C-alpha positions as MATLAB code, in Angstrom:
seq = 'MIPDYQALMRPTLECAAGGEVRISDVVATLVTKLGLSDDERDELLPSGKQTKFGNRVHWAKSYLKQAGLVRATKRAHFVITDRGKSTLTDQSAHINKEYLEQFDEFQQFLNRTTEKDEKAQTTVASIDSAITPDEELRAAHKIITLALSGELLDRVREASPAFFENLIVELLIAMGYGGTSEDAGRALGRSGDDGVDGVIDQDPLGVDQIYVQAKRYADGNNVGASAIRGFFGALSLKKAQKGIFVTTSGFSSSATETAKGLGTRIVLVDGVHLARLMIRYNIGCRNEELLYLKKIDEDFFE';
ca = [
      -0.039   -0.048    0.237;
       1.165    3.518   -0.748;
       1.967    5.579    2.614;
       0.491    8.346    2.832;
       2.114   11.866    2.872;
       2.629   12.210    6.771;
       4.205    8.722    6.495;
       6.583   10.212    4.266;
       8.344   13.041    5.841;
      10.648   11.241    8.313;
      12.188    9.095    4.964;
      11.842   12.213    2.785;
      13.613   14.164    5.460;
      16.455   11.113    5.733;
      16.976   11.135    2.437;
      18.249   14.960    2.283;
      20.410   14.202    5.314;
      23.377   13.692    3.400;
      23.360   16.953    1.586;
      21.492   18.757   -1.104;
      19.375   16.652   -2.912;
      16.577   16.577   -6.002;
      12.821   15.833   -5.081;
      12.540   13.282   -8.232;
      15.508   11.335   -6.696;
      13.634   11.555   -3.390;
      10.883   10.258   -5.186;
      13.065    7.052   -6.910;
      15.184    6.460   -3.404;
      11.731    5.673   -1.553;
      10.308    3.637   -4.271;
      12.845    1.134   -3.656;
      13.864    1.909   -0.049;
       9.836    1.033    0.590;
       9.948   -1.407   -1.866;
       6.546   -0.263   -3.537;
       5.849   -2.799   -6.317;
       5.490   -1.466  -10.055;
       1.742   -0.850  -10.100;
       2.328    1.330   -6.566;
       5.423    3.003   -8.353;
       3.201    3.658  -11.551;
       0.142    4.574   -9.924;
      -1.630    7.984  -11.683;
      -3.967   10.555   -9.903;
      -7.047   11.595  -11.646;
      -4.880   13.843  -13.751;
      -2.798   11.803  -15.583;
      -0.223   13.905  -14.976;
       1.696   12.909  -12.280;
       2.275    9.720   -9.518;
       0.160    9.621   -6.788;
       3.122    8.198   -5.258;
       5.577   11.048   -6.022;
       2.662   13.505   -5.189;
       2.632   12.440   -1.719;
       6.402   12.842   -1.088;
       6.224   16.057   -2.979;
       4.056   16.845   -0.064;
       5.610   15.818    2.488;
       8.807   17.973    1.268;
       6.374   20.853    1.056;
       4.962   20.269    4.955;
       8.268   19.984    5.990;
       9.693   23.282    4.069;
       7.006   25.406    5.814;
       8.050   23.498    9.045;
      11.620   25.139    8.579;
      13.129   20.732    8.383;
      14.803   21.620    4.711;
      14.871   24.502    2.568;
      14.742   25.165   -0.933;
      18.231   25.871   -2.516;
      17.925   25.578   -6.643;
      14.836   24.467   -9.050;
      13.488   21.223   -7.732;
      16.376   20.709   -5.470;
      16.544   21.236   -1.756;
      18.934   20.663    2.035;
      18.010   19.694    4.944;
      18.017   23.085    7.785;
      19.633   22.914   11.043;
      16.391   21.974   13.042;
      15.693   18.993   10.229;
      19.038   17.871   12.003;
      17.648   18.297   15.106;
      14.621   16.391   14.600;
      16.470   13.414   12.880;
      18.499   12.931   16.095;
      15.367   11.993   17.944;
      14.702    8.441   16.600;
      11.487    8.405   19.039;
       9.830   11.550   17.111;
       6.589   10.877   14.981;
       7.269   13.795   12.173;
       3.752   13.875   11.310;
       1.469   16.959   10.381;
       1.079   17.544   14.454;
       4.613   16.760   15.271;
       5.024   20.112   12.892;
       2.881   22.388   14.224;
       5.180   22.993   17.242;
       6.905   25.400   15.236;
       6.043   28.794   14.894;
       6.407   29.178   11.087;
       3.952   26.224   10.928;
       1.475   27.597   12.865;
       1.729   31.129   10.542;
       1.412   28.629    7.414;
      -1.938   26.874    8.700;
      -3.251   30.075   10.782;
      -2.951   32.328    7.222;
      -5.890   32.805    5.319;
      -6.631   32.977    1.878;
      -8.338   36.734    2.239;
      -7.503   39.816    4.157;
     -11.202   40.615    4.394;
     -11.671   39.778    8.044;
     -15.410   39.337    7.493;
     -14.901   36.998    5.449;
     -11.849   35.080    7.119;
     -11.297   31.119    7.214;
      -8.522   29.380    8.510;
      -7.270   26.399    6.976;
      -5.303   25.290    9.775;
      -7.799   22.010   10.000;
     -10.363   20.747    7.925;
     -13.556   19.550   10.312;
     -14.931   16.082    9.387;
     -18.359   17.675   10.117;
     -18.527   19.994    7.339;
     -19.750   19.237    3.870;
     -18.017   17.385    1.024;
     -18.516   20.606   -0.899;
     -16.899   22.433    2.106;
     -13.740   19.653    2.458;
     -12.744   20.223   -1.026;
     -12.394   23.939   -1.140;
     -10.625   24.169    2.343;
      -8.640   21.348    0.695;
      -8.116   23.730   -2.649;
      -6.884   26.758    0.110;
      -4.375   24.952    1.595;
      -2.576   23.630   -1.880;
      -3.066   27.617   -2.977;
      -1.137   28.267    0.013;
       1.245   25.920   -0.523;
       1.841   27.021   -4.097;
       2.102   30.815   -2.674;
       4.986   29.824   -0.822;
       6.839   28.159   -3.448;
       6.008   30.989   -6.008;
       7.547   33.574   -3.366;
      10.569   31.127   -2.574;
      11.392   31.031   -6.247;
      11.155   34.362   -6.393;
      13.588   35.941   -3.917;
      16.095   33.220   -5.175;
      15.523   34.729   -8.335;
      18.169   37.053  -10.649;
      16.817   41.178  -10.478;
      16.357   41.056  -14.264;
      13.689   38.033  -13.795;
      12.012   39.509  -10.910;
      11.749   42.589  -13.548;
      10.512   40.306  -16.559;
       7.821   38.858  -13.619;
       6.411   42.053  -13.149;
       6.525   42.811  -17.181;
       4.728   39.647  -17.757;
       1.850   40.015  -14.723;
       1.269   43.339  -15.810;
       0.900   42.583  -18.943;
      -1.582   39.735  -17.499;
      -3.555   42.159  -15.749;
      -4.056   44.471  -18.788;
      -0.905   46.881  -18.703;
       1.781   48.116  -21.143;
       0.268   46.533  -24.004;
       2.951   44.121  -25.434;
       6.121   42.838  -23.739;
       8.584   44.643  -26.082;
       6.845   47.958  -25.118;
       6.303   46.841  -21.243;
      10.108   45.891  -21.390;
      10.937   49.393  -22.089;
       9.069   51.006  -19.714;
      10.504   49.293  -16.749;
      13.847   49.491  -16.175;
      14.037   53.425  -17.211;
      15.617   54.909  -13.199;
      17.460   51.655  -12.691;
      16.870   52.600   -8.702;
      17.767   49.274   -7.259;
      15.835   46.926   -9.531;
      12.531   46.967  -11.451;
      11.334   50.482  -11.461;
      10.459   52.783  -13.829;
       6.563   53.460  -15.661;
       3.963   51.666  -17.282;
       1.258   52.895  -19.743;
      -2.460   52.297  -18.165;
      -3.318   52.383  -21.973;
      -1.979   52.159  -25.531;
      -0.485   55.482  -26.214;
       0.665   55.965  -22.873;
      -1.684   59.087  -22.402;
      -2.013   57.169  -18.393;
       0.848   55.980  -16.879;
       1.321   54.058  -13.578;
       4.981   54.054  -11.885;
       6.393   51.238  -10.638;
       9.087   50.104   -7.762;
       9.476   46.576   -6.554;
      11.596   45.581   -3.941;
      12.604   41.665   -3.886;
      13.252   41.370    0.019;
      13.666   38.462    2.557;
      10.462   37.290    4.316;
      10.424   39.534    7.577;
      12.447   42.660    5.558;
       9.839   44.388    5.723;
       9.255   48.108    3.719;
       9.095   50.965    5.824;
       7.885   54.483    5.985;
      11.443   55.922    4.610;
      10.982   53.997    1.544;
       7.290   54.831    0.610;
       8.004   58.604    0.963;
      11.043   58.586   -1.357;
       8.632   56.615   -3.877;
       6.188   59.371   -3.405;
       8.823   61.864   -3.893;
       9.838   60.114   -7.327;
       6.139   60.504   -8.484;
       5.715   64.161   -7.360;
       8.463   64.608   -9.371;
       7.174   63.399  -12.483;
       3.806   64.913  -11.454;
       2.053   61.123  -11.500;
      -0.942   60.602   -9.449;
      -0.448   56.340   -9.501;
       2.196   54.689   -8.346;
       2.276   50.716   -7.387;
       4.960   49.290   -5.039;
       5.387   45.945   -4.826;
       7.730   44.018   -2.498;
       8.453   40.507   -1.665;
       7.986   40.706    1.732;
       5.366   42.620    3.495;
       4.671   46.835    4.510;
       5.131   47.806    7.924;
       2.760   49.229    9.832;
       3.980   52.898    9.552;
       4.622   52.446    6.061;
       0.872   51.336    5.704;
      -0.121   54.593    7.215;
       2.390   56.385    5.500;
       0.985   55.389    2.036;
      -2.691   55.680    3.249;
      -1.972   59.244    4.382;
      -0.202   60.400    1.258;
      -2.692   62.581   -1.310;
      -1.293   60.866   -4.306;
      -2.732   57.103   -4.562;
       0.567   54.318   -3.744;
      -1.345   50.991   -4.293;
       1.186   48.563   -1.827;
       1.073   44.718   -3.118;
       2.828   42.862   -0.624;
       4.552   39.047   -0.946;
       0.889   37.505    0.030;
      -0.276   39.797   -2.519;
       1.828   39.328   -5.371;
       1.475   35.072   -5.347;
      -2.034   36.033   -5.122;
      -2.171   37.719   -8.227;
       0.646   35.364   -9.909;
      -1.531   32.636   -9.129;
      -4.908   34.183  -10.565;
      -3.061   35.378  -13.916;
      -1.041   32.173  -14.103;
       2.383   33.201  -13.667;
       5.332   31.076  -12.960;
       2.225   29.066  -12.457;
       0.095   26.933  -14.522;
      -3.781   24.571  -14.083;
      -3.021   21.295  -13.537;
      -6.348   19.907  -12.807;
      -9.616   21.385  -13.337;
     -12.339   19.975  -11.092;
     -15.935   20.811  -11.657;
     -18.933   21.238   -8.395;
     -21.828   19.968  -10.282;
     -25.673   20.280   -9.058;
     -29.156   19.292  -10.228;
     -30.636   21.755  -12.855;
     -33.918   21.932  -11.715;
     -34.975   23.960  -14.574;
     -34.905   21.086  -17.016;
     -36.639   18.921  -14.237;
     -39.559   21.361  -14.659;
];
């Protein structure tokens, strides 16, 4: 029988104990180590694009990463962290979701909300068995989306400034700004101020323009009020009325208040919002499988 993803957490962590590993190599190693049959190894998900066992190993790695036991390095590779090494030394530790909940980073992942609207806050800390199947499906979808968001931000933070610039270009084009990638590419990067600073045409003729500033910061290195005031000063020099400030981290409370207090409209896009936009417009990700929820068509039977 194919082990569930929680049972695969310790074996996955053990595979990384010797140094950097590739996730596909971990899958192959565990197939042999656990003695899976050919049928178990080759069994596919309903989408037909990934094996069930490979999918569960990926989820085991994803949860270990959210708890800080492993760290992504380059594409499809990861290494064990000091916390992960310490965990392995305790042979009695049953590494599962409950075990990971002792770590603050994992708690933040579980309690993160997909919506900022306080009236609609829904945590994904757990899926209650008492809820309806369609509610359970939507809750599971939120967990998958949150995990994807974290992976996207990690990749963006590890990428080069030029890659980040191209990402912002592609995202703005997907959202309807800039006209073409060539036009948007020329517009961005004009000022050359620490990364992706420039101007995007809101319409094909450039009658209405939006100035953009982006900071590729590590998680926790939040943008402060001084950076917002500096951006406001740049907008004033250009006599611009609109600005977008994008960061892969977050904004301090003073930065948020400063942006609200300024006359010029400055839209703040933090890492969580950036990842959400990337997912919505399929930037850096793609649709793997579509699931349709169907209900009775009452009009048909009438």
